Every structure is written in C-alpha cells, then in structure tokens.
N, C-alpha and C positions, 0 to 999 in steps of 0.2 A: 504493499499499500504506500509506503514512503517513497519508493521508486516512482510509482504512478503519480503521486502528488508532485513530485519534483518535475515530472514531465509536463503536468498541467501548468505548473508555475513557469516552465520554460516556454510553453505555448503562449501563455499570457504575455511574457516579455517580448516574444517574437512579434506577436500581433501588435503590441504597442509601438514597436519600432517601424511598423508598416503604416499603421493607421493613426494619424496624428490627432490629438484632441478627442480621443475615443477611449481613454483609459477606463472611465466609469462604465461605458457600454460593454467593453471586453470583460471587465470583472463581473458585471451583471449577467452576461451571457454565459460565462463559464460557471457561475453560481447557479444559474438556471439549469444547466446541464447536470450539475451535481444533485440538484433537488427535484428534478423532473418537472420543472416549471416551464411555461412558455414565455417568449420574449417578443415585444413589439417595438419595432423601430419606426418612428414617425419623422418625416422630413421631406424636403423637396427632392426632386430627381438630381442625380449627380453628387450625392453625399456618401457614396460607397456603402449603402445599406446592404445591397445584395452581395457585393464583393466581400464585405466583412463576414457575413453569414456563411458564404461559400468557403472562405479561407478557414473559418473555425471548424466547420463541419468536415472539411477535407483532412484535418488533423486526426480525425478519429477513424481508425482502420477497422475492417471487419464489420462495417455497418452498411445498411441500405440507406442511401441518401436520395431524397426526392425533392425536386425543385420544380416550381411552376409559376408562371405569371398568369394571374387571373384577370379576366375581362368579363363584362356583362354577357358575353357570348360563350364563356367557358361552359362546357357540358360536364355532367357527372362522369362520363366515360374518360375524360382527360385526367381526372384525379383518381378515380376508383377502379378504372378498368372497363374494357368493353364487356357487353352482355355475352355470356357463354352460349354459343350455338348448341353445343352438346347438352348443356343444361336444359335448353328450350326443348330439345328432342325428348327429354325425360320430364317435361312439364314442370321444370324448375327455373326460376328466375334468379340467376346469380351472375356474378361478374368474375372475369379473369383478372385477378389483382396483382399478378406478377409485375414487378417493377413499378408499382403505383403506391399511392400514399398508405393504404392499409398494411403494407409490408415494410414500410420505412421505420428506421430507428430515429433518424434526424430528418426534419422537413423544413423547407424554406418556401413560403408562399409570398410572392410579391404582389402588391395591390390586393391584399387579402380581403378587403371590405368590398370588392367588386363582384363577389360571388352571388349567385342566384339563391333563391330560398331553398331549392332542393339540395344544393351543395351545403348551404348554411347549416341545415338541421343535421346532416351527416357529420359535418366537421365538429359540431358541438359534442357529439357522442364520442368521436375519435379522440378529441383533445381532453375531455374531462374524465370519461370512464375508460378510455383506452379500449374501446370496443367498436367493432364494425359489424353491422348486420348485413351479411351476404345472403340474400334470399332468406331461407328459413334458418340459416346457420348463424349463430353468435360467435364471432371471431375476436379473440384477444389480439390486439395490435401491439407490436414491439416499441411504439413510439416512445423515445426518451424525452425529446423536447422539440417544439416547433418554434421557428422564428418567422414572424410575419412582418411585412413592411407595408407602409401606407404613406400617402402624401397628406392625409387628413384624418381627423378623428370623427367617427359617426356621431350623430346627435343622440340625445338621450331617449328621444321618441322613436328612433330608428330601429327596425327589426334586427339590425346588426349589433345592438347593444349587448345581447347575450354572448355573442362571439367576442366582442371587445373585452368583456369582462373575464374571459377565459385566459387572457394574457396577463399573467401576474406582474411581470417586469416590463416597464414601459420607459422608453427613452426618446427624447426629442433630438434628432440629429440634424445639425446645421452645417453650413459651409465652414471651412477653417477660418478662424478669426485672426490669429496672429500671423504676420507677414513672414517671419523667419521659418515658421512651420509650413506655411504655404510653399516657400522656396524649397524646403527639404522635401516636400511631397512631390514637387515638380521634378526633382533630381533623382528621386528614388523609385522603386517599383517593387512589385510583388515577386517578379522573377529573380532567381538567384538568392533570395533570402533564405536563411536556415529554416527548416521545417521539421520540428519535433512532431512525432506522432504518438498517439496512445490507442491501445486497442479497446475494443468494446468491453472486454472482461475487466481490463484495468479501470475503465470508467466506472463499471458497476462496483468494483472494489472501493473506489473512492466515494461512491454514493453511500455504501454501507458505512464508511468511515465518517461521512458528513452526518449521518443519522445519529451516530454515537457522541456527537459533540454536546456538551452540556450547556444548558440555559438556566441561569440562576433565577430565583424568585425576584431578585432585585431588577434584572433585565425585564421580566414580565411586568413589574410594577411601572417601569419606565414606559413600556409600550402602552400600558393603561393610562399613564399620565399624557402621553402623546395623543391618544384617542380622545381623551377629555378635552385637551387643548384644541384639537381639530373640530370637535363638536361645537365648541364655542364660536367657531368661525363659520359654521354651517357646512362643514366638510365631513361627511359621514360614510367612510368606506364600510363595506359589508363585514359582518363577523367572519364570513368565510375567507375574506381577503386577509384579515388579521391572522386567522388560523394558518393559512397557507404560508404567510411570511415567516413563520417560525423555522421551518425547514430551510427556507432560503437564507435566513441569518445564520443558521448552523453551517450551511454550505460555504458562506462567505468567510466565516471563522476558519473553517477547515482548509480553504484555499490559502489562507494566511499562515497555515501551519499551527493553529491553535486547537486546544481541546475544549475551550469554553468560549461562549459568545461574550464579547466585550461591548462596552457602550459605544465605541466608535463604529461598530458594525451597524448600529441602528441608523446611521446616515443613509444606508441603502433604502430605507423606507421612503425616502423622498421620491424614489422612482417606482414605488409600489402603490402608494395610497392616493394618488391624484387621479381624477377622472378626465378633467380638462387641463391642458398644459398651463393655462394661467393660474391654476391652483398651486403650482409647484413652489413659488417663492413663499407663499403663506405656510405651506407644509414644511419647507426648510426652516423657516423662522420658528415654528412650533417645536420641531425636533431640536433645534439649537437651544431653545429655552429649556426644554426638558432635561437636556444633557449638561448645559453649562449655565443655565440661568441662575443657579444658586450663587454664583460669584457676583453677578449683577445685583441680585437681591441683597446680598451681604454688604456690598458697597453702598447701596441705597440706604441700608439701615444705619451705616456709619455716618452718612450725610445728615440723616434725620437726627442722629445723636448730636452732631456738631451744631445743627440748628437749634436744638433744645438747650445746648450749652450756651450759645450766644444769647438766648432769651434769659436763661437763669442767671448768667453772670453780669448782666447789666446792673447798674446802681439802682437801688430801690429807695423810695422816700421814707419808708417807715418799717417797723418790725413786722406789722401785720402783712404787708405786701410781700415782705421777704419770705415769711413762713409759707404764704400761699404759693409763691413761685417755687419754693423748695419742694413742697408736696407735689405740685403738678409735674415738675421736672423729674423728680425721683420715680413717680408712678410711670411716666412715659418711658424713661430709660429702662425700667424694670420690664416693661412690655417688649421693648426692643431686644433686650438681652434674651428674653424667652424665645423670641423668634430666631435669634442667632443660635441658640442651644438646639432648636429644632433642625436648623441647617447643618449643624455639626453632626447631630445624630444621623441625619439622612446620608451625609457623606461617608460616615463611618460604616453604615449599612451597605453602601454601595462600593466600599473599598477604596474610596477616593481620599486623597491627601486632605487633611484638615488644617494644614499649617497656616494657609492664608486666612481662613475663617477664624481660627483661634487667635491669630494675630490681631484681626479686626475686633474680636471679642475683648481682648486684653485692652485695646485702645479705647473701646466704649466704656469698660469698667474704670479706666483711667479718667475718662470724662465725668463718670458718675462721682468718683471720689473727689475730683477737682471741684465739682459743684458743691458737694458737701463741705469741703474745706473752706471754699469761698463764702458760703452762706454762714458758716460758723464764725468766721472772722468778721463778717459784716454784722452778725447778730450781737457779737461782743462790743462792736463799735456803737451800735444803737443803745446797748445797756450802759 
C-alpha cells in the first residue's frame, strides 16, 4: 500500500507540472478516485478539462476507460451499447455493453448535461448505485469514478438537477491567470513528460487504506459548525452530501500520507458544499471562520478589554462614580475572561496550540488588575 500511495503522490506531482493553476483540481480528482466519488469540472472551452481527465485516467492501468462527448442528439446506444440482435431473437431486449459505459472503471463525459432524459435516468443509477439494468438483468458496474465536464451549471428547476447532485466534488476551471505560468504552459507539453502509472489493484488497495483513516469527534464537530454557519447564510447542502464528504476527507488525508483527518483537510469542503459557483466565497469564509476564527474572536475580546480599561481609568469626580465604574468594568472583564476560557478549552480539545490565546488571557487579566489598582488608588485619594 505504501508503494501504491507513493505512486499516487508521484502522479499528482507530474500532473501539477503539466497543468498549471490546477493543483486543487488534481488533488480533488485523485481524492475522488480514492473515495469512489464523482468529479465535475465547470468552465469555458479550452481550459484543459478533458485533457486533464484523460491524463489522470491514463495513469491507471488494467482498467476500462470510457470517454464520450454528449450532445442533444446522443443516443443511449452510444453510451450503453447497441441492442443485441441475438437477444431480440430470444424475445429479450438487452444491449451489447462491451467497450461501453456499463463496463468502464473510469469514465469521462464531456458536456455531461446535454444528455437526454432516457440517458439521464440510466446515468443516475450507474453513478449512484453502480448498477445497470440490461433488459431483465441487474448488472453490477465496476465504475470507480466518473469525471464530468460542462460549460455551465444547470438551474435548480432543471431535470438535470439530480444528475448534477451526483457529482460530489465540483471545480470551476478558468483560463490561466498568471503570465509566467501562461508562458510555461506555452513552452511545455504533455508529450515527453514522466508518466507514473498505478494498477487497478493498487488503486483498490489505496481505497481500503483511505477508509481506514481516522476522523476524530473534533473534526465532526467542526463540520457541524460549518453546517450551522452555512445555514445562517441560506446555504443548505443535503445531509447526504455531508455524509459523502467524510470518505472524501479521509481520502485527502490518506493522499497526504496521514492516518487521521486534520483540520486543514476541511478546506476541500469549499469544493463540495456549493450548488452555484457564486456561493464559493461565502463557503470559503465560513470554513475559515470555523477553523481559524477563534484567533480573531480572541483579538476582538482583547480590544473590548482595552476599551473597558480606557473607560474605567478615566478620572472620576467622586467616590460614587468611581465605585460604579469599578463594578461595571470588573463585571464586563469577568465576562470577557469567561469567553477566553471557552476558546482555550475549545483549542485544547481540538489539539491546537493555546499559546497565543493564553497570552491574550494574561494580558486581559493584567488589564483587570490594573483597573483594580487604579481604582484603589483613586479611592484613597477621595478619602
């Protein structure tokens, strides 16, 4: 398994050296292979969607690979095979599936949303249940993962919504942005590049390894926190989608050579939880808040404590106002310290360093003591 994992990592690096600004797409596609998920690439023509999918699939030997460009005129025969004449002679309606999608381990469908209703319904069963009904026979299909490509996202009211939802991992692929990478792309090519390959058996071994990766209760709590944050913004992915992302996150950790899912792996959810591309920035912000927001919250609490300090340390006209300010300041500081303690406990539970937060807590406690000392000295002056 270690040798197979090393091969996957080599494949990842080789693809990154060919396809510029596609690091996240490559990671997601390989993680999808390890978790049995499907990948959707959305973007304009000429962004190497089909070439990337082909190059990745070509690295897996011993598999049946199926690729097809769909149009509104595509017929079921093109994807699932022609009707068997011998079967018709025996009053059976079945297809000859040799070399077609029902016998593929890896599939790439370009312009996937241009399929007809008859193709759509069959694709749903193949992708979700890994089953193809060939006449009266229920056939288990060997499909590991399907990569789909499209120039656009179907509308929520579209009949293609169910097919769209079957793609767990979604990436928006655009033209190369940075000039220096564009120039590198112009000077390089796929031909002549090193090509590490992995067998289907090795891939299956890695799939088993990915399933064995541990996911701690703390990671699950963070996913629940992300879900709650998205709900507040009106973004509500299905429970099924959250459930499916568990194995994907395990695959991501396995690809990095780890035996446990870490918080940084959750960044992949920004390519899982959106329905429309314009939701991605909000999802990214929610994930960042769930993972790193405790630092910002702690700094905000320190700012609040300093504002209270400025209020309490001002000169007061009489003892009564001094006592009132003291009680008010101490009460507010106490609440702030309680919130800081909650953040410290949360970080310890998550296995995060508490050094920064403890340092801020000490600073707030120093502010509290400074207010007490100042008020005591002012009280003596009044007396």
